[in-house]
C-alpha positions as CSV (number, residue, x, y, z in Angstrom):
1,M,211.9,91.8,149.2
2,T,209.2,93.9,147.6
3,L,205.5,93.6,148.2
4,G,203.4,94.3,145.2
5,I,200.0,96.0,146.1
6,A,198.4,98.3,143.5
7,G,199.7,96.7,140.5
8,R,197.7,93.6,141.5
9,I,194.5,95.1,142.9
10,A,192.4,94.1,140.1
11,Q,193.5,90.6,139.9
12,E,193.7,89.5,143.6
13,G,191.6,91.9,145.4
14,D,191.8,93.6,148.6
15,R,191.8,90.9,151.2
16,S,194.3,88.5,149.4
17,M,196.7,91.2,148.8
18,F,196.8,92.1,152.6
19,G,197.3,88.5,153.4
20,V,200.4,88.6,151.5
21,L,201.5,91.8,153.0
22,K,200.9,90.7,156.5
23,A,202.6,87.3,156.0
24,R,205.7,89.2,154.8
25,L,205.6,92.0,157.4
26,G,206.0,88.9,159.9
27,Q,209.4,88.1,158.3
28,L,211.0,91.5,159.1
29,S,212.7,92.7,162.2
30,P,210.8,95.3,164.0
31,A,213.0,98.1,162.7
32,A,212.4,97.0,159.1
33,V,208.6,96.7,159.4
34,F,206.8,98.3,156.4
35,A,203.9,97.9,154.0
36,A,204.2,98.3,150.2
37,A,201.9,99.7,147.6
38,A,201.1,99.9,144.4
39,M,203.1,106.5,139.1
40,M,203.6,113.2,134.5
41,L,202.1,114.6,131.1
42,G,203.2,118.3,131.7
43,A,205.0,117.6,135.1
44,C,207.7,114.9,135.0
45,S,210.3,113.2,132.9
46,G,211.2,109.5,132.5
47,G,208.8,106.7,132.0
48,G,207.6,108.1,128.6
49,L,206.8,111.4,130.5
50,P,207.3,114.7,129.2
51,S,209.8,117.0,131.4
52,G,207.4,119.7,132.4
53,D,209.3,120.5,135.8
54,F,212.0,121.6,133.8
55,A,209.9,123.6,131.4
56,K,207.6,126.7,131.8
57,S,204.5,125.5,133.6
58,D,201.1,126.6,132.5
59,L,199.7,130.0,134.4
60,P,196.4,129.5,136.2
61,S,193.5,131.7,134.8
62,R,190.5,130.1,136.2
63,P,189.0,130.6,139.7
64,P,190.2,128.1,142.3
65,Q,188.2,124.9,142.6
66,A,186.5,124.4,146.1
67,S,188.0,121.6,148.3
68,T,186.4,118.4,148.2
69,A,186.7,114.9,150.0
70,I,187.1,111.5,148.6
71,G,186.2,108.7,151.2
72,S,184.9,109.0,154.7
73,G,187.8,107.2,156.6
74,Q,189.3,108.5,160.1
75,I,192.8,108.9,158.5
76,K,193.0,112.1,156.7
77,V,195.3,112.7,153.8
78,G,195.8,115.9,152.0
79,L,195.9,115.7,148.2
80,I,197.0,118.9,146.5
81,L,196.9,119.6,142.7
82,P,196.6,122.4,140.3
83,L,193.1,121.7,139.6
84,S,192.5,125.1,138.2
85,A,195.3,125.6,136.2
86,T,195.0,126.0,132.4
87,G,196.5,123.6,129.8
88,N,198.3,120.4,130.4
89,A,198.6,121.3,134.1
90,G,194.9,121.4,134.7
91,V,194.3,118.4,132.5
92,A,197.0,116.4,134.3
93,A,195.5,117.5,137.8
94,A,192.2,116.2,136.8
95,S,193.3,112.9,135.7
96,M,195.3,112.5,138.9
97,R,192.4,113.3,141.0
98,N,190.3,110.6,139.2
99,A,193.1,108.2,139.7
100,A,193.1,108.8,143.6
101,E,189.6,108.1,143.5
102,L,190.2,105.0,141.5
103,A,192.7,103.6,144.1
104,L,190.4,104.1,147.0
105,A,187.7,102.4,145.3
106,E,189.9,99.3,144.2
107,F,191.1,99.2,147.8
108,N,187.8,98.4,149.2
109,A,187.0,101.5,151.1
110,P,190.0,101.9,153.4
111,N,189.9,104.0,156.4
112,I,191.2,107.0,154.5
113,Q,189.6,110.5,153.6
114,L,191.3,112.3,151.0
115,L,191.1,116.1,151.3
116,V,191.5,117.6,147.7
117,K,192.9,120.9,147.5
118,D,193.5,123.0,144.4
119,D,196.8,125.1,144.5
120,G,196.1,126.6,141.0
121,G,199.6,125.9,140.1
122,T,201.1,128.6,142.3
123,G,203.5,128.6,145.1
124,Q,201.0,130.9,147.0
125,G,198.0,128.6,146.3
126,A,200.1,125.5,147.2
127,Q,200.9,127.0,150.7
128,A,197.1,127.8,151.3
129,A,196.3,124.5,150.3
130,A,198.7,122.8,152.6
131,Q,197.6,125.1,155.7
132,Q,194.0,124.1,154.9
133,A,195.0,120.3,154.8
134,V,196.8,120.3,158.0
135,S,194.2,122.4,159.8
136,E,191.6,119.8,158.8
137,G,193.8,117.0,160.4
138,A,195.8,115.7,157.5
139,E,198.6,113.2,158.7
140,I,200.4,113.3,155.4
141,I,200.2,115.3,152.0
142,L,200.3,114.0,148.6
143,G,201.5,116.4,145.9
144,P,201.9,119.0,144.6
145,L,202.9,118.6,141.0
146,F,205.5,121.2,140.3
147,A,208.7,122.0,141.8
148,H,208.1,125.6,142.5
149,T,205.0,124.4,144.5
150,V,206.7,121.9,146.6
151,G,208.6,124.1,148.7
152,P,205.8,126.1,150.2
153,V,203.8,122.7,151.0
154,G,207.2,121.2,152.5
155,Q,207.5,124.3,154.7
156,V,203.8,124.2,156.1
157,A,204.2,120.3,156.5
158,R,207.4,120.4,158.3
159,S,206.2,123.0,160.8
160,R,203.5,120.2,161.9
161,G,206.0,117.2,161.6
162,I,203.7,115.8,158.4
163,P,205.5,114.2,155.7
164,V,205.0,114.9,151.9
165,I,205.0,112.6,149.0
166,A,205.2,115.0,145.9
167,F,204.9,114.4,142.3
168,S,207.7,116.8,141.0
169,N,210.8,115.3,139.3
170,D,213.2,118.1,140.4
171,A,215.4,116.2,142.9
172,N,216.4,119.8,144.2
173,V,213.1,120.0,146.3
174,A,213.3,116.6,147.9
175,G,214.4,116.1,151.5
176,N,213.5,117.2,155.0
177,G,210.4,115.2,155.1
178,V,209.7,115.6,151.2
179,Y,209.7,112.6,149.3
180,L,209.5,112.4,145.5
181,L,207.3,109.6,143.8
182,S,208.0,110.9,140.3
183,F,210.4,109.6,137.6
184,L,213.6,111.5,137.9
185,P,215.8,112.0,134.9
186,E,218.9,110.9,136.8
187,A,217.3,107.3,136.9
188,D,216.8,107.0,133.3
189,V,220.3,108.1,132.6
190,D,221.9,106.0,135.2
191,R,220.1,102.8,133.8
192,I,220.8,103.3,130.2
193,V,224.5,104.1,130.6
194,D,224.8,101.2,133.0
195,Y,223.5,99.0,130.4
196,A,225.5,100.2,127.6
197,T,228.5,99.8,129.6
198,Q,227.6,96.3,130.5
199,S,227.1,95.8,126.6
200,G,230.7,96.9,125.9
201,K,230.1,100.8,125.3
202,R,233.0,102.7,126.9
203,S,233.0,106.1,125.1
204,F,230.1,108.2,125.3
205,A,229.0,111.5,123.6
206,A,225.7,113.5,124.3
207,L,223.3,116.0,122.8
208,V,221.4,117.7,125.4
209,P,218.9,120.5,125.6
210,D,220.3,123.7,126.8
211,N,217.8,124.1,129.7
212,A,217.5,122.8,133.5
213,Y,216.7,119.3,132.3
214,G,219.6,119.2,130.2
215,S,221.8,120.1,133.0
216,V,220.5,117.4,135.2
217,V,221.1,114.8,132.5
218,E,224.6,116.0,131.9
219,A,225.5,115.8,135.6
220,A,223.9,112.4,135.8
221,L,225.9,111.2,132.7
222,N,229.2,112.5,134.1
223,T,228.5,110.7,137.5
224,T,227.3,107.3,136.1
225,A,230.1,107.4,133.5
226,A,232.9,108.0,136.0
227,R,231.4,105.2,138.2
228,R,231.5,102.8,135.5
229,G,234.9,103.8,134.2
230,A,233.8,105.1,130.9
231,R,234.8,108.1,129.1
232,I,232.9,111.2,128.1
233,V,234.4,112.4,124.7
234,G,232.0,115.2,124.3
235,I,228.7,116.9,125.4
236,Q,226.9,119.6,123.1
237,K,223.9,121.7,124.1
238,Y,221.3,123.0,121.9
239,A,218.4,125.5,121.9
240,Q,215.0,124.1,121.2
241,D,214.9,125.5,117.6
242,Q,215.4,123.2,114.7
243,T,218.0,125.1,113.0
244,Q,220.0,125.5,116.2
245,M,219.7,121.6,116.9
246,Q,221.1,120.9,113.5
247,A,223.9,123.2,114.2
248,A,224.7,121.6,117.7
249,A,224.8,118.2,115.9
250,R,227.1,119.4,113.2
251,Q,229.6,120.8,116.1
252,M,229.5,117.3,117.6
253,L,231.0,115.9,114.4
254,S,234.5,116.9,115.4
255,V,234.6,114.8,118.6
256,M,232.2,112.1,118.0
257,G,234.8,110.0,116.3
258,G,236.2,108.7,119.7
259,A,232.6,107.7,120.8
260,D,230.8,104.4,120.4
261,A,227.6,105.7,122.1
262,M,225.6,108.9,121.7
263,L,223.0,109.7,124.4
264,I,220.0,111.9,123.3
265,P,217.6,112.2,126.1
266,D,215.0,114.3,124.4
267,G,211.9,113.4,123.0
268,G,211.0,111.9,119.6
269,D,210.9,115.3,117.6
270,A,214.2,116.3,118.9
271,A,215.9,112.9,118.5
272,R,214.7,112.8,114.8
273,T,216.0,116.1,114.0
274,L,219.5,115.6,115.6
275,V,220.3,112.1,114.4
276,P,220.3,112.9,110.6
277,A,222.2,116.0,111.2
278,L,225.1,113.7,112.6
279,G,225.6,112.4,109.1
280,A,226.8,108.9,108.1
281,D,228.9,108.6,111.3
282,A,225.7,108.3,113.3
283,K,224.9,104.8,111.9
284,R,228.1,103.4,113.7
285,L,227.1,104.8,117.0
286,Q,224.7,103.1,119.7
287,L,222.0,105.7,120.1
288,L,220.8,106.0,123.8
289,G,217.9,107.5,125.0
290,T,215.7,108.1,128.1
291,G,211.9,107.3,128.9
292,L,210.9,110.0,126.5
293,W,211.6,107.8,123.9
294,D,208.6,105.6,124.7
295,D,206.6,107.2,122.0
296,P,205.0,106.0,118.9
297,Q,207.0,108.8,116.9
298,V,210.1,107.2,118.1
299,A,209.0,103.6,117.2
300,G,208.1,105.0,113.5
301,S,211.4,106.8,113.1
302,A,213.7,105.0,110.7
303,V,216.8,107.0,112.0
304,L,216.3,105.7,115.7
305,Q,215.7,102.0,114.7
306,G,218.0,99.9,117.1
307,G,218.4,102.6,119.7
308,W,218.2,101.7,123.5
309,Y,216.2,103.7,126.1
310,A,215.4,103.2,129.7
311,T,211.8,103.4,130.9
312,A,209.2,101.7,133.1
313,D,207.7,98.5,132.0
314,S,204.4,99.7,130.3
315,S,202.3,96.6,131.1
316,G,201.1,97.9,134.3
317,F,199.8,101.1,132.8
318,R,197.9,99.5,130.1
319,S,196.1,97.5,132.7
320,F,195.5,100.7,134.9
321,A,194.4,102.5,131.7
322,G,191.7,100.0,130.9
323,R,190.3,100.2,134.5
324,Y,190.5,104.1,134.4
325,R,188.6,104.3,131.0
326,A,185.8,101.8,132.4
327,K,185.2,104.1,135.3
328,F,185.6,107.7,133.9
329,G,185.0,107.2,130.1
330,N,188.4,108.8,129.0
331,E,191.9,108.2,128.8
332,P,194.2,108.8,131.7
333,V,197.3,111.1,131.4
334,R,200.6,109.2,132.0
335,T,200.9,111.3,135.3
336,A,197.8,109.6,136.5
337,T,199.6,106.7,137.9
338,L,201.6,108.7,140.3
339,A,198.4,109.6,142.3
340,Y,197.1,106.3,142.1
341,D,200.2,104.5,143.6
342,A,200.5,107.2,146.2
343,V,196.9,106.7,147.6
344,A,197.4,103.0,147.3
345,L,200.6,103.1,149.3
346,I,198.9,105.4,151.9
347,A,195.8,102.9,152.1
348,A,198.3,99.9,152.6
349,L,200.3,101.8,155.3
350,A,197.3,102.9,157.2
351,K,195.8,99.5,157.3
352,T,198.8,97.7,158.6
353,Q,201.2,100.0,160.2
354,G,199.4,101.6,163.2
355,A,201.1,104.7,164.6
356,Q,204.1,104.2,162.7
357,R,202.3,104.1,159.3
358,F,203.7,107.5,157.9
359,A,207.1,107.4,159.8
360,P,210.4,108.1,158.0
361,E,211.7,104.4,158.5
362,T,208.4,103.1,157.2
363,L,208.5,105.3,154.0
364,T,212.2,104.6,153.5
365,N,212.5,100.9,153.9
366,S,215.3,99.7,151.7
367,S,213.4,96.9,150.3
368,G,211.1,99.3,148.4
369,F,207.5,98.9,147.0
370,T,206.0,97.8,143.7
371,G,203.4,100.0,141.9
372,I,201.8,100.2,138.7
373,D,205.3,101.1,136.9
374,G,207.3,98.7,138.9
375,L,209.7,98.9,141.6
376,F,210.5,102.0,143.6
377,R,211.8,102.9,146.9
378,F,212.2,106.3,148.7
379,R,215.6,107.3,149.7
380,P,216.6,108.9,153.1
381,D,217.2,112.3,151.1
382,G,213.8,112.2,149.6
383,T,214.8,111.1,146.2
384,N,213.6,107.7,144.9
385,Q,215.1,104.7,143.1
386,R,213.1,103.0,140.4
387,G,213.4,99.6,138.7
388,L,213.6,100.5,134.9
389,A,213.7,98.2,132.0
390,V,215.8,99.0,128.7
391,L,214.1,98.7,125.5
392,R,215.4,98.7,121.8
393,V,213.7,100.8,119.1
394,T,211.8,98.7,116.7
395,P,209.0,99.3,114.1
396,G,206.5,97.7,116.2
397,G,207.5,99.6,119.4
398,G,209.9,99.1,122.2
399,Q,211.4,95.6,122.4
400,V,212.6,94.7,126.0
401,V,216.3,94.0,125.9
402,S,217.0,94.0,129.6
403,P,213.8,93.7,132.0
404,A,213.2,95.9,135.0
405,P,214.5,94.2,138.1
406,R,212.0,92.6,140.4
407,S,213.9,93.6,143.7
408,F,216.6,95.8,144.8
409,G,219.7,93.8,145.5
410,P,222.0,94.2,148.3
411,G,224.0,97.3,148.0
412,S,222.2,98.7,145.0
């Protein structure tokens, strides 16, 4: 059972949603009581999001922004973002801060006060921001955005027994009170390989970038294929250079004859370079991608037509983006839904769960939550599981071939 909150705010309003929430809470045992709520541009991968945590982040060059507060409630919540960072990081942070404000406004002024702190995109800045937030009474911290800033925040928060819901997509920083709300590349790979094997594909090859993101994808592919009884015939890594990409693809030709599916987890530019280099044999393979394929460049690429990829259902984001534009007059970055969902979740828990609002058993209830980008739940190890759809590349965009689940089944 899941309780959709943020994804229905605009349609149902605060009162009716909490009526649903309270009614369903009454059906659960005391040990299972929870609330649900309502997801990175340069910080996440999956769901159409670039893999910024696995790339070089922008370095801050501007003076840190002063701390601000959103809302006037009694329950204080830290929100740590790289607001003064340059480039994509700063743009993402500003959009996420706006999304947090939107969530509070659409939740009809919950008893929450967001303590907004700027970490500048550095570990030292993140540690200082966390110390400020806890000294001002924060009961939970949302953020930060990058993997290298999550550790310092987690260290400060653990010393005070305060949980952290971070936006990094690097699973290595999860655990010990740190929960990740982001899209994890492991989830994309697991979903698309599961669907491919269910569709009769038994042998896989892969072309993956030669970086940390590629290593995560490779490990996830091996794990999922083994679980599904599928075979890996070859994995070839490539550097982020067009000539070297083409060379890596040609090296794959010697082994791909035994494959019936080819995973290319990189974005549209890389995929459109790699596939033609595979030659005529590529046409017999089922091409597979991740949420990075949720991109107009992919839809318009003739060589990728018919490929399958895993991503979040985009209908929730389209609705959110319309409300965001109406309030702020510009487009949100894809990362912004993470901040919105985090704040909406916290608002729901604060309103319904009393002293147990941010307890581990509340945050990790196995039934999960429904947010703007669909179903998700936190695992006890701090990672998350998301309900993703599988889409086919078509000229008009992604066509759903396997819808996202509406609930987590027993044992899933």
